[in-house]
N, C-alpha and C positions, 0 to 999 in steps of 0.2 A: 095895246095888245087887248085882245078880247077875253074876259074873264078875270081881267085884273092880276094875272099871274105876274111873276117876276121875269125880266127879260133872261133868256138862256144864252145869249151871246155877249158877254163880258167885253169891256174895253180891252184892246191888245189883239183880239182875234181878226184876222181878215174879213172884210165884208163879202159875202156870198156874191159873185157875179158872173155871168155866162162865160164860158170859155172864148178864147178870141176868135175862134172859128163861129162862134153863135150858135152851136147846135143845141145848147140848153136854155137859150133865151125866152123861148115860149114858155117853158115851164116856169123860170122866175117871174116873167110878166104875168103869168096865171096866178101865182102866189099872191102877187100884189093886189090882184083883185079880188083875192078871196076864193080862188078857184083851183082845184086840182087838176093838172093837164098830165096825160099820160101817152105815149106813143102807141099808135095802132096801124098797122100796115092796111093800106087800102087795097092792095093785090090778094093777099093770104088770110087777112084778119087776125093776125097774131100780134099780141100785146107785147110791150117790152118798156123796160125801166132799167138803167138809166138811158139818158137820151144817145141816140146814134143816127148818124145820116143813113144808115142802110137798115133794112129788116134781117133780124136775126134768124127768120125762118127761110124767106124765100130769096133773100138778098136784094130786093126791089129797093130804089133809092127813095129818100123823103118820105118814111112814115109819117101819118097824118097825126095830129095833136087832138085828143079827144077829152072834154070834160068828164070827170067820173066824181061820184061822193067820196068825200074825204073821210072815209069810214073803212074799218077792216078789223083783222083779228090778229093777235100777237102771235107769230110763228117762233120765234125766239127772243130772247132777252139777256142782258147782261148788266149787273150792278158795277158800275166803274167807279174805283177806289183810287187810282193813281192817275194824275192829270197827264194830258197827252200833249198840252201845250202850257208853256208859263202862265198865261193868262187864266187858266183854268185852276191854278194852284189852291184857291181857298173857294172852289166850286164844287167838290166832291163830298160824299158820292153823290153821283145821278145814274139814272136808268135809260140805256139805250135800248131801244126795240126795233126788231126786225118785223114790219108791219106788211101782211099778205091783204091784197085788194081784192076781193071777190068780184067787184064789178068792172076788174079790168084784168080778166083771166089769170087773175090770182099773181099778178106780178108782185114782188116785194120791195120794200124800200126802207131804209133805216131812218130812225128819227128818235127824238128824245121823249120820254114818258113824263108829262109833268105830274106834279104833286110829290108827295113825301118821297124822298128818295130811298126810305125803308118799308115802302108799302108792298104788300104782299102781291106779286107778279105772278100770272098764271099763264102757261101756253094756251092759245085759243080764246083768251079773253078779247071781247069786243071794245074796240077802240075808236074814238071820233076825233078826226083833226082839228087843231085849233091853229089859226092863222095868227102870227106874232109879226106885227106890222112894225116899220121903222120909218116912216115918212120923213123924219128929219135927218137921216144919215145921208151922208153924201159918198156913194149915189143912195137913195132910197132902196130899201129891200124887206121883203118878208121872209119868214120861216114857216114850215109846217112842224108843228109839235103834235103830239098824241096824248089822249086822256082817256083814261077807262071809263067806258059807261057803266053807270051803276043801276 
């Protein structure tokens, strides 16, 4: 993992993989390459996340995948105190953020905010994506985490 931070996916949680229909496969493949890919319709130009087979605006099929900078701003956040899975029993608290991506039509995605779980978090703070790679997992995968820009 970049930056020497601790892995946020403890043993016991399922490894993230694309759905059986493969709709999110380009997103996960992009993360493994250190790239953030978001869908954009080639017909009407609308951005969207999460992955779908159809454009949310014009209903055209197969929106394109476009690389965007892994940078945004915090739209909302929550300090999570109670584990949502038994594997997270000793991992709290942690900060979950809803990040708005200005280079992708302001679509939003949820992720973890790296650093001290008790850090001061503010709406509008700029964040940078950090790719957490797990090449030795079976299957290999990567996660996108967020870090406040200082």
